[in-house]
Backbone as a printed PyTorch tensor [residue, N CA C, xyz], in Angstrom:
tensor([[[ 51.1180,  47.1700, -14.3170],
         [ 50.4410,  47.7630, -13.1780],
         [ 49.1620,  46.8420, -13.0310]],

        [[ 48.7840,  46.4540, -11.8260],
         [ 47.7380,  45.4680, -11.6050],
         [ 46.4890,  46.2740, -11.3760]],

        [[ 45.4540,  45.8540, -12.1110],
         [ 44.1470,  46.6640, -12.0420],
         [ 43.4030,  46.0450, -10.8270]],

        [[ 42.5170,  46.9370, -10.2130],
         [ 41.8310,  46.4240,  -9.1210],
         [ 40.4840,  45.8200,  -9.5150]],

        [[ 39.7680,  46.3090, -10.4850],
         [ 38.5100,  45.6650, -10.8720],
         [ 38.7960,  45.4260, -12.3730]],

        [[ 37.8710,  44.5660, -12.9690],
         [ 37.9960,  44.2590, -14.3110],
         [ 37.0150,  44.9450, -15.2240]],

        [[ 37.6080,  45.2880, -16.4220],
         [ 36.7860,  45.7750, -17.5210],
         [ 36.7060,  44.6530, -18.5000]],

        [[ 35.7400,  44.4080, -19.0470],
         [ 35.6350,  43.4170, -20.1300],
         [ 36.4510,  43.8080, -21.4070]],

        [[ 37.1420,  42.8830, -22.1800],
         [ 37.7590,  43.3760, -23.2280],
         [ 37.0450,  44.3320, -24.1760]],

        [[ 35.8310,  44.2410, -24.3350],
         [ 34.9820,  44.9430, -25.2810],
         [ 34.9980,  46.3490, -24.6460]],

        [[ 34.7220,  46.6110, -23.4230],
         [ 34.5430,  47.8080, -22.8110],
         [ 35.9460,  48.6180, -22.7060]],

        [[ 36.9390,  47.8230, -22.4470],
         [ 38.2780,  48.2900, -22.6940],
         [ 38.6600,  48.8340, -24.0860]],

        [[ 38.2350,  48.1600, -25.1770],
         [ 38.3800,  48.5370, -26.4290],
         [ 37.6580,  49.8070, -26.7460]],

        [[ 36.3140,  49.8170, -26.1580],
         [ 35.5570,  51.1980, -26.4470],
         [ 36.2440,  52.3450, -25.8260]],

        [[ 36.7950,  52.1290, -24.6390],
         [ 37.5760,  53.4030, -24.0100],
         [ 38.8370,  53.6230, -24.8640]],

        [[ 39.4670,  52.5700, -25.1410],
         [ 40.6680,  52.9690, -26.0540],
         [ 40.3740,  53.6570, -27.4980]],

        [[ 39.2820,  53.2100, -28.0380],
         [ 38.7690,  53.8370, -29.2490],
         [ 38.4450,  55.3070, -29.1000]],

        [[ 37.8300,  55.6260, -27.9090],
         [ 37.4790,  56.9760, -27.5210],
         [ 38.6920,  57.6470, -27.3890]],

        [[ 39.7360,  57.1750, -26.6570],
         [ 40.8520,  58.0450, -26.3940],
         [ 41.6520,  58.2720, -27.7130]],

        [[ 41.8150,  57.2720, -28.7000],
         [ 42.5490,  57.6150, -29.9020],
         [ 41.7120,  58.5280, -30.6590]],

        [[ 40.5020,  58.3550, -30.6780],
         [ 39.7730,  59.4480, -31.5580],
         [ 39.9740,  60.8790, -30.9930]],

        [[ 39.8600,  61.0510, -29.7120],
         [ 40.1730,  62.3810, -29.0280],
         [ 41.6100,  62.8100, -29.4410]],

        [[ 42.5890,  62.0780, -29.2910],
         [ 43.9200,  62.3580, -29.3020],
         [ 44.0860,  62.7760, -30.9620]],

        [[ 43.6840,  61.8720, -31.7520],
         [ 43.8130,  62.1880, -33.2960],
         [ 43.0260,  63.6440, -33.5430]],

        [[ 41.9240,  63.7800, -32.9590],
         [ 41.3160,  65.0850, -33.3320],
         [ 41.9480,  66.4160, -32.7450]],

        [[ 42.1910,  66.2600, -31.4250],
         [ 42.7020,  67.4200, -30.6500],
         [ 44.2000,  67.3710, -30.2400]],

        [[ 44.8840,  66.3630, -30.3800],
         [ 46.1020,  66.2410, -30.1060],
         [ 46.4670,  65.9500, -28.5440]],

        [[ 47.3420,  65.2170, -28.1770],
         [ 47.6090,  64.6900, -26.8950],
         [ 47.6160,  65.7560, -25.8450]],

        [[ 48.1520,  66.7780, -26.1250],
         [ 48.3090,  67.9040, -24.8740],
         [ 46.8370,  68.5170, -24.7410]],

        [[ 45.9220,  68.6030, -25.7180],
         [ 44.7820,  69.1920, -25.5400],
         [ 43.6820,  68.2290, -25.0790]],

        [[ 43.9450,  67.0650, -24.7610],
         [ 42.9290,  66.1620, -24.2280],
         [ 43.1190,  65.8960, -22.7690]],

        [[ 41.8540,  66.0280, -22.1240],
         [ 41.6910,  65.8190, -20.5890],
         [ 41.1630,  64.4640, -20.2990]],

        [[ 41.4360,  64.0420, -19.1450],
         [ 40.9030,  62.7960, -18.4820],
         [ 39.3290,  63.0580, -18.5460]],

        [[ 38.8830,  64.1550, -18.1810],
         [ 37.2830,  64.4260, -18.1900],
         [ 36.6980,  64.1170, -19.5470]],

        [[ 37.4900,  64.7610, -20.7110],
         [ 36.9720,  64.5510, -22.0400],
         [ 36.8360,  63.0200, -22.3270]],

        [[ 37.9620,  62.3060, -21.9520],
         [ 37.9880,  61.0120, -22.1520],
         [ 36.7420,  60.2270, -21.4560]],

        [[ 36.6010,  60.4570, -20.2330],
         [ 35.5280,  59.9070, -19.4440],
         [ 34.2140,  60.2730, -20.0960]],

        [[ 33.9750,  61.4320, -20.5280],
         [ 32.7580,  61.7850, -21.0820],
         [ 32.5310,  61.0650, -22.5100]],

        [[ 33.5140,  61.0300, -23.2830],
         [ 33.4890,  60.2680, -24.6580],
         [ 33.2300,  58.8930, -24.5650]],

        [[ 33.9150,  58.2850, -23.4990],
         [ 33.8430,  56.9030, -23.3350],
         [ 32.7080,  56.3840, -22.3130]],

        [[ 31.8720,  57.3750, -21.9370],
         [ 30.7240,  57.0980, -20.9200],
         [ 31.2640,  56.2920, -19.7370]],

        [[ 32.3800,  56.9000, -19.0040],
         [ 32.6510,  56.2820, -17.8730],
         [ 33.0560,  57.4780, -16.8770]],

        [[ 33.7740,  57.0140, -15.7400],
         [ 34.0600,  58.0730, -14.9540],
         [ 35.6480,  58.3240, -14.7700]],

        [[ 36.1300,  59.4440, -14.3800],
         [ 37.4840,  59.6740, -14.4160],
         [ 38.0270,  58.8180, -13.3500]],

        [[ 37.4060,  58.5850, -12.3730],
         [ 37.9670,  57.6190, -11.4200],
         [ 38.1270,  56.2470, -11.8680]],

        [[ 37.2240,  55.7090, -12.8000],
         [ 37.5160,  54.3610, -13.3010],
         [ 38.9830,  54.4150, -14.2090]],

        [[ 39.0040,  55.5710, -15.0670],
         [ 40.2680,  55.7220, -15.8130],
         [ 41.4080,  55.7750, -15.1110]],

        [[ 41.4180,  56.5620, -13.9930],
         [ 42.6590,  56.6330, -13.0210],
         [ 42.8480,  55.3380, -12.3510]],

        [[ 41.9510,  54.5770, -11.9630],
         [ 41.9790,  53.3180, -11.2410],
         [ 42.6880,  52.2970, -12.2050]],

        [[ 42.2850,  52.3850, -13.5030],
         [ 42.8770,  51.2250, -14.3580],
         [ 44.2130,  51.7270, -14.9810]],

        [[ 44.2510,  53.0160, -15.3070],
         [ 45.4720,  53.4080, -15.9910],
         [ 46.4780,  54.6250, -15.3010]],

        [[ 45.9530,  54.9740, -14.1620],
         [ 46.6680,  55.8050, -13.1950],
         [ 47.1950,  57.2250, -13.9140]],

        [[ 46.3700,  57.5430, -15.1060],
         [ 46.7350,  58.8200, -15.6700],
         [ 46.6620,  58.8600, -17.1420]],

        [[ 46.5770,  60.0720, -17.6570],
         [ 46.6290,  60.1440, -19.2010],
         [ 47.6100,  59.4980, -19.9470]],

        [[ 48.9960,  59.7390, -19.5220],
         [ 50.0410,  59.1090, -20.3420],
         [ 49.9630,  57.4090, -20.3910]],

        [[ 49.5960,  56.8250, -19.5110],
         [ 49.4560,  55.2890, -19.5800],
         [ 48.2330,  55.0310, -20.5560]],

        [[ 47.2040,  55.5770, -20.1010],
         [ 45.9230,  55.4370, -20.8160],
         [ 46.1900,  55.6230, -22.3450]],

        [[ 46.7860,  56.6060, -22.7500],
         [ 46.8430,  57.0600, -24.1500],
         [ 47.8990,  56.0080, -24.8320]],

        [[ 48.9570,  55.6280, -24.0820],
         [ 49.8700,  54.7870, -24.6810],
         [ 49.3460,  53.3840, -24.7840]],

        [[ 48.6090,  52.8920, -23.6430],
         [ 47.7520,  51.6560, -23.6920],
         [ 46.9590,  51.5830, -24.7840]],

        [[ 46.2380,  52.8120, -25.3320],
         [ 45.1860,  52.7750, -26.3190],
         [ 45.9610,  52.6380, -27.6320]],

        [[ 47.1490,  53.1970, -27.6840],
         [ 47.7510,  53.0670, -28.9310],
         [ 48.3540,  51.6370, -29.1770]],

        [[ 48.8070,  50.9900, -28.1010],
         [ 49.3320,  49.7610, -28.1160],
         [ 48.0190,  48.7930, -28.4940]],

        [[ 46.9430,  49.0980, -27.9250],
         [ 45.7970,  48.1240, -28.2850],
         [ 45.3730,  48.1460, -29.8170]],

        [[ 45.4550,  49.5370, -30.3390],
         [ 45.2130,  49.7330, -31.7760],
         [ 46.3970,  49.2380, -32.6030]],

        [[ 47.4990,  49.0780, -32.1220],
         [ 48.7320,  48.7320, -33.0620],
         [ 49.6020,  47.9150, -32.2650]],

        [[ 49.5370,  46.7470, -32.2250],
         [ 50.4530,  45.9000, -31.5420],
         [ 51.8330,  45.8930, -32.3100]],

        [[ 52.8370,  45.5650, -31.5490],
         [ 54.0830,  45.5670, -32.0990],
         [ 54.2820,  44.8770, -33.3350]],

        [[ 54.9150,  45.4750, -34.5640],
         [ 54.8360,  44.7660, -35.8130],
         [ 55.4590,  43.2570, -36.0530]],

        [[ 56.4400,  43.1520, -35.1590],
         [ 57.1020,  41.9000, -35.2050],
         [ 56.5150,  40.9000, -34.0610]],

        [[ 55.6870,  41.1600, -33.4450],
         [ 54.9640,  40.3880, -32.2750],
         [ 54.3240,  39.2040, -32.8930]],

        [[ 54.5610,  37.9150, -32.4880],
         [ 53.9740,  36.7520, -32.9560],
         [ 54.2650,  36.4090, -34.5100]],

        [[ 55.3050,  36.9670, -34.9280],
         [ 55.8060,  36.6280, -36.3370],
         [ 56.9440,  35.7180, -36.2900]],

        [[ 56.6750,  34.5160, -37.0730],
         [ 57.7310,  33.5110, -37.2850],
         [ 57.5000,  32.8520, -38.6320]],

        [[ 58.0310,  33.3280, -39.6680],
         [ 57.9030,  32.7770, -41.0120],
         [ 58.9920,  31.5920, -41.2720]],

        [[ 60.1290,  31.4540, -40.4140],
         [ 61.1260,  30.4720, -40.5830],
         [ 62.3900,  31.1760, -41.3070]],

        [[ 62.2770,  32.5210, -41.6170],
         [ 63.5680,  33.0490, -42.0050],
         [ 63.5100,  34.5330, -41.5590]],

        [[ 64.7810,  35.0300, -41.5040],
         [ 64.9300,  36.4970, -40.9690],
         [ 64.2400,  37.4300, -41.9230]],

        [[ 64.6900,  37.4580, -43.0940],
         [ 64.0010,  38.1440, -44.0190],
         [ 62.4000,  37.9490, -44.1910]],

        [[ 61.9840,  36.7300, -44.0810],
         [ 60.5080,  36.6150, -44.0740],
         [ 59.7940,  37.3430, -42.8250]],

        [[ 60.5060,  37.1580, -41.7110],
         [ 60.1150,  37.6810, -40.4650],
         [ 59.8700,  39.3750, -40.7190]],

        [[ 61.0220,  39.9120, -41.1110],
         [ 61.0070,  41.3640, -41.3540],
         [ 60.0430,  41.7830, -42.4540]],

        [[ 59.7530,  40.9810, -43.4260],
         [ 58.7280,  41.4350, -44.3810],
         [ 57.3180,  41.2610, -43.9760]],

        [[ 57.1350,  40.2970, -43.1180],
         [ 55.7550,  40.1260, -42.3350],
         [ 55.5330,  41.2810, -41.6570]],

        [[ 56.4970,  41.7590, -40.8050],
         [ 56.3840,  42.9290, -40.0210],
         [ 56.0610,  44.1000, -40.8000]],

        [[ 56.6200,  44.2860, -41.9760],
         [ 56.2490,  45.3770, -42.8450],
         [ 54.7800,  45.4690, -43.2280]],

        [[ 54.2140,  44.3020, -43.2460],
         [ 52.7720,  44.1660, -43.6230],
         [ 51.8620,  45.0730, -42.6230]],

        [[ 52.3370,  44.7510, -41.2760],
         [ 51.5140,  45.3870, -40.0880],
         [ 51.9310,  46.8790, -40.0560]],

        [[ 52.9630,  47.3300, -40.5090],
         [ 53.4690,  48.6440, -40.5380],
         [ 52.5790,  49.3880, -41.6890]],

        [[ 52.7320,  48.7210, -42.8530],
         [ 51.9060,  49.4070, -44.0570],
         [ 50.5150,  49.4820, -43.7930]],

        [[ 49.8420,  48.3980, -43.2700],
         [ 48.5130,  48.3800, -42.9480],
         [ 48.0300,  49.4790, -41.9330]],

        [[ 48.8830,  49.8140, -41.1650],
         [ 48.6010,  50.7680, -39.9400],
         [ 48.5310,  52.1500, -40.6580]],

        [[ 49.0950,  52.5090, -41.6520],
         [ 49.0480,  53.6660, -42.4420],
         [ 49.3370,  54.9940, -41.8210]],

        [[ 48.9140,  56.0150, -42.4700],
         [ 49.3890,  57.4610, -42.2160],
         [ 48.8040,  57.8420, -40.9590]],

        [[ 47.5610,  57.3940, -40.6880],
         [ 46.9120,  58.0470, -39.3600],
         [ 47.7410,  57.3970, -38.1870]],

        [[ 48.0330,  56.2860, -38.2030],
         [ 48.9730,  55.8210, -37.0500],
         [ 50.2770,  56.6320, -37.0390]],

        [[ 50.6790,  56.9880, -38.1300],
         [ 52.0980,  57.5830, -38.1760],
         [ 51.9570,  58.9640, -37.7860]],

        [[ 50.9120,  59.5710, -37.9740],
         [ 50.7780,  61.0030, -37.4600],
         [ 50.2680,  60.9120, -35.9200]],

        [[ 49.6200,  59.8820, -35.4920],
         [ 49.2750,  59.6290, -34.1130],
         [ 50.7200,  59.4200, -33.3830]],

        [[ 51.4120,  58.7020, -33.8500],
         [ 52.8180,  58.2980, -33.1080],
         [ 53.7350,  59.4980, -33.1680]],

        [[ 53.7320,  60.3010, -34.2790],
         [ 54.5240,  61.4070, -34.3800],
         [ 54.1200,  62.5470, -33.3320]],

        [[ 52.8080,  62.6500, -33.3330],
         [ 52.3690,  63.5150, -32.1310],
         [ 52.5960,  63.1470, -30.6880]],

        [[ 52.6330,  61.8950, -30.4490],
         [ 52.9270,  61.4510, -29.2230],
         [ 54.3820,  61.6950, -28.8590]],

        [[ 55.1880,  61.4170, -29.8940],
         [ 56.7280,  61.6340, -29.8370],
         [ 57.0260,  62.9730, -29.4080]],

        [[ 56.3100,  63.8930, -30.2550],
         [ 56.5270,  65.1970, -30.0050],
         [ 56.2260,  65.8070, -28.5650]],

        [[ 54.9660,  65.1600, -28.1750],
         [ 54.5960,  65.4150, -26.7770],
         [ 55.4240,  64.9710, -25.6590]],

        [[ 56.0160,  63.8140, -25.9020],
         [ 56.7850,  63.1740, -24.8520],
         [ 58.1960,  63.9060, -24.5610]],

        [[ 58.5930,  64.8400, -25.6010],
         [ 59.5980,  65.5780, -25.3200],
         [ 59.5690,  66.3540, -24.1210]],

        [[ 58.3270,  66.8520, -23.7500],
         [ 58.1090,  67.7020, -22.6090],
         [ 57.2570,  67.0750, -21.5320]],

        [[ 56.8470,  65.7900, -21.7420],
         [ 56.3060,  65.0910, -20.7570],
         [ 56.9440,  63.7350, -20.3350]],

        [[ 57.6520,  63.7690, -19.3000],
         [ 58.4520,  62.7630, -18.9530],
         [ 57.6100,  61.4220, -18.7010]],

        [[ 56.2430,  61.5680, -18.1100],
         [ 55.6620,  60.4700, -17.9540],
         [ 55.1200,  59.8350, -19.1170]],

        [[ 54.8100,  60.5560, -20.0950],
         [ 54.4300,  60.0610, -21.4860],
         [ 55.6940,  59.3420, -22.1820]],

        [[ 56.7260,  60.0460, -21.9330],
         [ 57.9530,  59.3370, -22.4530],
         [ 58.1910,  57.9870, -21.7700]],

        [[ 58.0530,  57.8730, -20.5230],
         [ 58.2780,  56.6970, -19.8780],
         [ 57.4320,  55.6060, -20.3200]],

        [[ 56.0770,  56.1030, -20.2510],
         [ 54.9440,  55.0610, -20.7610],
         [ 55.3050,  54.5530, -22.2960]],

        [[ 55.7650,  55.4940, -23.1150],
         [ 56.1240,  54.9440, -24.4960],
         [ 57.1850,  54.1140, -24.4820]],

        [[ 58.0700,  54.2770, -23.6210],
         [ 59.4270,  53.4600, -23.6480],
         [ 58.9950,  52.0450, -23.1460]],

        [[ 58.0310,  51.9850, -22.0650],
         [ 57.6420,  50.8280, -21.4550],
         [ 56.6790,  49.9160, -22.2680]],

        [[ 55.6300,  50.5460, -22.6100],
         [ 54.4330,  50.0030, -23.2260],
         [ 54.6550,  49.5550, -24.8000]],

        [[ 55.5380,  50.6430, -25.5680],
         [ 55.5290,  50.5760, -26.8690],
         [ 56.9590,  50.0070, -27.4270]],

        [[ 58.0570,  50.7500, -26.8610],
         [ 59.5210,  50.5820, -27.3320],
         [ 59.9750,  49.2780, -26.8790]],

        [[ 59.6940,  48.9660, -25.5120],
         [ 60.4220,  47.6430, -24.9510],
         [ 59.7050,  46.4280, -25.5110]],

        [[ 58.4060,  46.2900, -25.7400],
         [ 57.8880,  45.0590, -26.4700],
         [ 58.3970,  45.1370, -27.7630]],

        [[ 58.5910,  46.1280, -28.6210],
         [ 59.1570,  46.0580, -29.8110],
         [ 60.5080,  45.5950, -29.8550]],

        [[ 61.2440,  46.0340, -28.9860],
         [ 62.8550,  45.6120, -28.6610],
         [ 62.8360,  44.1430, -28.5000]],

        [[ 61.9370,  43.6730, -27.6070],
         [ 61.8570,  42.2420, -27.2310],
         [ 61.5090,  41.3140, -28.6270]],

        [[ 60.4740,  41.9600, -29.2920],
         [ 60.0510,  41.2320, -30.5240],
         [ 61.3120,  41.1330, -31.3930]],

        [[ 61.9190,  42.2160, -31.7450],
         [ 63.1450,  42.1410, -32.5460],
         [ 64.1290,  41.0970, -32.1780]],

        [[ 64.3150,  41.2210, -30.9170],
         [ 65.4020,  40.3250, -30.3320],
         [ 64.9830,  38.9920, -30.6100]],

        [[ 63.6990,  38.5340, -30.3460],
         [ 63.2420,  37.1690, -30.5510],
         [ 63.4120,  36.7390, -31.9310]],

        [[ 63.2170,  37.7030, -32.7980],
         [ 63.3890,  37.3800, -34.3800],
         [ 64.8260,  37.0870, -34.5250]],

        [[ 65.7950,  37.9840, -34.0260],
         [ 67.2760,  37.8840, -34.2030],
         [ 67.7020,  36.7930, -33.5380]],

        [[ 67.1900,  36.3320, -32.3050],
         [ 67.5590,  35.0330, -31.6840],
         [ 67.3100,  33.7750, -32.4940]],

        [[ 66.1460,  33.7040, -33.1540],
         [ 65.6090,  32.6310, -34.0620],
         [ 66.7590,  32.6460, -35.2830]],

        [[ 66.9670,  33.8010, -35.8150],
         [ 67.8210,  33.8480, -36.9940],
         [ 69.3470,  33.2580, -36.6100]],

        [[ 69.7040,  33.6340, -35.5200],
         [ 71.0410,  33.1270, -34.9920],
         [ 70.8700,  31.5860, -34.8300]],

        [[ 69.9130,  31.1500, -34.2040],
         [ 69.6920,  29.7190, -33.9420],
         [ 69.6120,  28.9340, -35.2740]],

        [[ 69.1930,  29.6950, -36.2800],
         [ 69.1410,  28.8540, -37.5970],
         [ 70.2530,  28.9690, -38.3840]],

        [[ 71.3050,  29.8990, -37.9160],
         [ 72.5040,  30.1120, -38.5780],
         [ 72.4570,  31.0610, -39.6530]],

        [[ 71.4600,  32.0230, -39.6800],
         [ 71.4070,  33.1230, -40.6630],
         [ 72.3430,  34.1410, -40.3760]],

        [[ 72.4120,  34.4410, -39.0590],
         [ 73.2140,  35.6330, -38.5940],
         [ 74.3250,  35.0890, -37.4590]],

        [[ 75.3580,  35.9770, -37.0830],
         [ 76.1550,  35.4920, -36.0310],
         [ 75.2760,  36.0280, -34.7840]],

        [[ 75.3960,  35.0280, -33.8630],
         [ 74.6340,  35.4180, -32.5150],
         [ 75.1070,  36.6960, -31.9780]],

        [[ 76.4300,  36.9260, -32.1320],
         [ 76.9680,  38.3200, -31.5510],
         [ 77.2550,  39.3710, -32.5030]],

        [[ 76.3960,  39.3490, -33.6200],
         [ 76.5970,  40.3820, -34.6570],
         [ 76.6870,  41.8170, -34.0140]],

        [[ 77.8270,  42.4820, -34.2830],
         [ 77.7140,  43.9260, -33.6390],
         [ 76.5710,  44.7130, -33.9080]],

        [[ 75.8870,  44.5340, -34.9670],
         [ 74.8950,  45.5820, -35.3610],
         [ 73.5400,  45.1010, -34.7150]],

        [[ 73.2610,  44.1010, -34.1550],
         [ 72.2310,  43.7370, -33.5600],
         [ 71.4550,  44.6090, -32.5910]],

        [[ 72.2840,  45.5560, -31.8550],
         [ 71.6130,  46.4160, -31.0500],
         [ 71.0280,  47.5040, -31.5830]],

        [[ 71.3860,  47.7990, -33.0110],
         [ 71.0840,  48.9340, -33.7440],
         [ 69.6110,  48.6390, -34.5630]],

        [[ 69.2720,  47.3940, -34.6800],
         [ 68.1880,  47.1180, -35.5480],
         [ 66.8160,  47.6350, -35.1840]],

        [[ 66.4900,  47.6620, -33.8300],
         [ 65.3020,  48.4670, -33.4570],
         [ 65.1500,  49.8480, -34.0660]],

        [[ 66.2300,  50.3070, -33.7680],
         [ 66.3300,  51.8010, -34.0940],
         [ 66.4460,  52.0010, -35.6590]],

        [[ 67.0890,  51.1500, -36.3620],
         [ 67.0180,  51.1890, -37.8590],
         [ 65.7190,  50.9980, -38.4250]],

        [[ 64.8280,  50.0000, -37.8040],
         [ 63.4930,  49.9780, -38.2290],
         [ 62.5910,  51.0380, -38.0130]],

        [[ 62.8260,  51.6720, -36.8240],
         [ 61.8570,  52.8850, -36.4760],
         [ 62.4550,  54.0160, -37.2750]],

        [[ 63.5970,  54.3480, -37.3060],
         [ 64.1440,  55.3650, -38.2360],
         [ 63.6990,  55.3900, -39.5430]],

        [[ 63.4690,  54.2700, -40.1680],
         [ 63.2410,  54.1010, -41.4750],
         [ 61.8350,  54.6640, -41.7480]],

        [[ 61.0460,  54.6050, -40.8490],
         [ 59.5800,  55.2060, -40.8870],
         [ 59.5610,  56.8060, -40.7050]],

        [[ 60.2890,  57.1380, -39.8180],
         [ 60.3230,  58.4600, -39.6570],
         [ 61.1890,  59.3730, -40.6580]],

        [[ 62.2900,  58.7360, -41.0300],
         [ 63.0930,  59.5020, -42.0060],
         [ 62.5800,  59.7620, -43.1870]],

        [[ 61.8470,  58.4800, -43.7460],
         [ 61.0930,  58.5530, -45.1820],
         [ 60.1470,  59.5700, -45.1410]],

        [[ 59.3160,  59.6180, -44.0930],
         [ 58.1370,  60.6320, -44.0370],
         [ 58.6430,  62.1200, -44.0590]],

        [[ 59.8450,  62.3240, -43.4020],
         [ 60.4800,  63.7920, -43.1610],
         [ 61.1240,  63.9250, -44.5660]],

        [[ 61.6740,  63.1250, -45.2710],
         [ 62.1710,  63.4420, -46.5470],
         [ 61.3200,  63.4330, -47.7670]],

        [[ 60.2970,  62.8090, -47.9100],
         [ 59.4060,  62.5590, -48.9950],
         [ 58.1060,  63.0500, -48.6800]],

        [[ 57.7550,  63.2190, -47.4460],
         [ 56.3950,  63.6430, -46.9970],
         [ 55.3690,  62.5330, -47.1740]],

        [[ 55.7090,  61.4030, -47.5400],
         [ 54.8410,  60.1590, -47.6810],
         [ 55.2470,  59.1390, -46.6910]],

        [[ 54.2490,  58.3950, -46.3090],
         [ 54.3820,  57.2040, -45.4160],
         [ 55.0440,  56.1260, -46.3670]],

        [[ 55.8900,  55.4670, -45.7330],
         [ 56.5650,  54.4660, -46.5520],
         [ 55.5840,  53.1960, -46.9760]],

        [[ 55.8270,  52.8100, -48.1390],
         [ 54.9820,  51.8200, -48.5950],
         [ 55.8590,  50.4100, -48.5860]],

        [[ 55.1940,  49.3640, -48.8410],
         [ 55.7760,  48.0320, -48.7410],
         [ 56.9510,  47.8700, -49.6000]],

        [[ 57.0580,  48.4190, -50.8710],
         [ 58.2390,  48.3680, -51.7750],
         [ 59.3790,  49.0570, -51.1250]],

        [[ 59.1860,  50.3520, -50.4460],
         [ 60.2740,  51.0050, -49.8430],
         [ 60.7830,  50.1860, -48.6180]],

        [[ 59.8340,  49.7270, -47.7980],
         [ 60.3450,  48.9770, -46.6170],
         [ 61.0040,  47.7740, -46.9860]],

        [[ 60.6020,  47.0200, -48.0770],
         [ 61.3810,  45.7510, -48.4670],
         [ 62.7160,  46.1950, -49.0010]],

        [[ 62.9080,  47.3430, -49.7140],
         [ 64.2070,  47.6230, -50.1830],
         [ 65.0510,  47.9850, -49.0260]],

        [[ 64.3950,  48.6080, -47.9770],
         [ 65.1790,  49.1020, -46.8170],
         [ 65.8050,  47.7830, -45.9330]],

        [[ 64.7790,  46.9570, -46.0240],
         [ 65.3280,  45.5850, -45.2740],
         [ 66.4170,  44.8690, -46.0810]],

        [[ 66.1070,  44.7820, -47.2350],
         [ 67.1140,  44.0060, -48.2240],
         [ 68.5870,  44.7710, -48.2270]],

        [[ 68.4620,  46.2150, -48.3120],
         [ 69.6960,  46.9860, -48.6140],
         [ 70.3550,  47.5990, -47.3440]],

        [[ 69.6440,  47.6050, -46.2970],
         [ 70.2440,  48.2960, -45.1570],
         [ 70.2600,  47.2680, -43.8910]],

        [[ 69.1020,  46.5890, -43.5170],
         [ 68.9290,  45.9500, -42.3590],
         [ 69.8770,  44.5770, -42.3840]],

        [[ 69.3730,  43.8660, -43.3790],
         [ 69.9560,  42.5660, -43.6850],
         [ 71.4070,  42.7480, -43.8580]],

        [[ 71.8820,  43.5400, -44.6550],
         [ 73.5260,  43.7140, -44.8430],
         [ 74.1600,  44.1730, -43.5700]],

        [[ 73.4880,  44.9470, -42.8010],
         [ 74.0010,  45.3580, -41.4810],
         [ 74.1310,  44.2240, -40.6940]],

        [[ 73.3890,  43.1230, -40.9130],
         [ 73.4980,  41.9170, -40.0280],
         [ 74.3920,  40.9010, -40.6390]],

        [[ 74.9160,  41.2020, -41.7470],
         [ 75.9350,  40.2900, -42.4650],
         [ 75.0880,  39.3600, -43.3360]],

        [[ 73.8720,  39.5580, -43.6830],
         [ 73.1430,  38.7380, -44.4410],
         [ 73.1320,  39.3360, -45.9300]],

        [[ 73.2080,  38.5090, -46.9430],
         [ 72.9020,  38.8960, -48.2460],
         [ 71.7110,  38.5270, -48.6670]],

        [[ 70.9670,  39.4190, -49.2380],
         [ 69.3740,  39.0440, -49.7280],
         [ 69.5320,  38.1490, -51.1730]]])
């Protein structure tokens, strides 16, 4: 979406920080645009003009806080790229996991939030994974038409959710490394 007037990156970051603070404290469903405007010392008109509503504003705030883990990663190997991506995930920590879980739950009944999450968070993640896999195919590490390619973004995302559900803990670097070595890479035909 094209914005009509500019906000400085610093001002945008202040607004995003206010949004995330409110959503983490009160939950997505309980936060209003008026609360965000008050917390961020701006007007609701400004918020609507730039983000067209709460779903896009909240998801853009999350994206600002937590860029796609594989975005801008190029270590020269598929395993190295995936392991570098785990660093971003581990550093984001349990607060981000709780935030994302809350948004995923809210998106079940809010189609605008669901659409915003797919456009702003999931699509860039899929593109980043595709880029990593394309480079690996160009280097000869995997077959360009490996049948499991299409499932890799879901595998990576599922590992975070499933581990938390089964253990009650946010996955650490060791767990994610083992998951990459024993699930993701073998699914792509790579032996670690």
